[in-house]
C-alpha angles and dihedrals in degrees: 000000000000136000119225133194122228091278091054093250113146113248098172139002135185126238095263091054092049093047093047092056095036097237138119125236094257092056094041102051115088092017118126114250088230091061088068095051140069113282090253090064098095091055092050101039107032094082091047091054091044091055092048089050092050092049092243092127138016100220144348137211119204140168116251145171116224127205116215124212090259090052098253111142123217133184126228148115131292122203120196130196129180120232116203130193132182092237095057128062095201119052124237122222143227120209130192120198119201114186116215092236105049091181096055117116115253093247097039096241093149092058108051097177088060093065112114095241139118099290101154138057116228089259092050089052091052092049092046090051088051094050091047090053093049100256115158126232090256093050091048093049091053093044096049099033093244134128120254088250089053091055091048089048093057093041089053091051091053092046090057094040094053095035094239123149098210144000096276091052090046092058092044090048092050091050092049090053092050093244095130130059115255124216097021135087133254096027119240130202111245113247092238089073097048128084113235088004092166088068097051097098121078100008142074112266096239137004116241090251090058097051124092115260091255091058095047095064115111119265091247096064 
């Protein structure tokens, strides 16, 4: 649990909140709540806090993705409540964060794929974006100049890497890790998760010589 001022800066936090985000009290106090959350957080939460501030509701519960100090994302729920006093015009707030996996270690060491690191190649990222937007294997093969087998090869790699049993679970897992943009369409993989992300724009993700043999097959195979 943490207490926020009217600007959503943290003024106090309990031990569980500090442990969850991997920070100490000195580092936490004065920090904006949004600095601890996925970049989509302001778009998702601003209206909730505005309604609390205006007295239009007593509390809210929303899904969120948090970012720990060692850059390991986790998914969960955030509950917000307004606190009013006669001496202050604007209310302050109390927030409670409940991670989905209560037993997970604070820095995510037991779940290596959840580490916020460069998990994907540029080609993997493009395929994941296509899967997340509903593109079929045939559509992705034509779009990326791959064979159907090449697309399935890369999807299979990501399924194993993210420990997902199927495509739907792969997209859900990617969202829960904060890999995909939230609140925009089509979804995009955040650059923090992509190797050589600075070179993604304006060029093909891989040259034919760099791709695995399965991916270099012609689209008609």
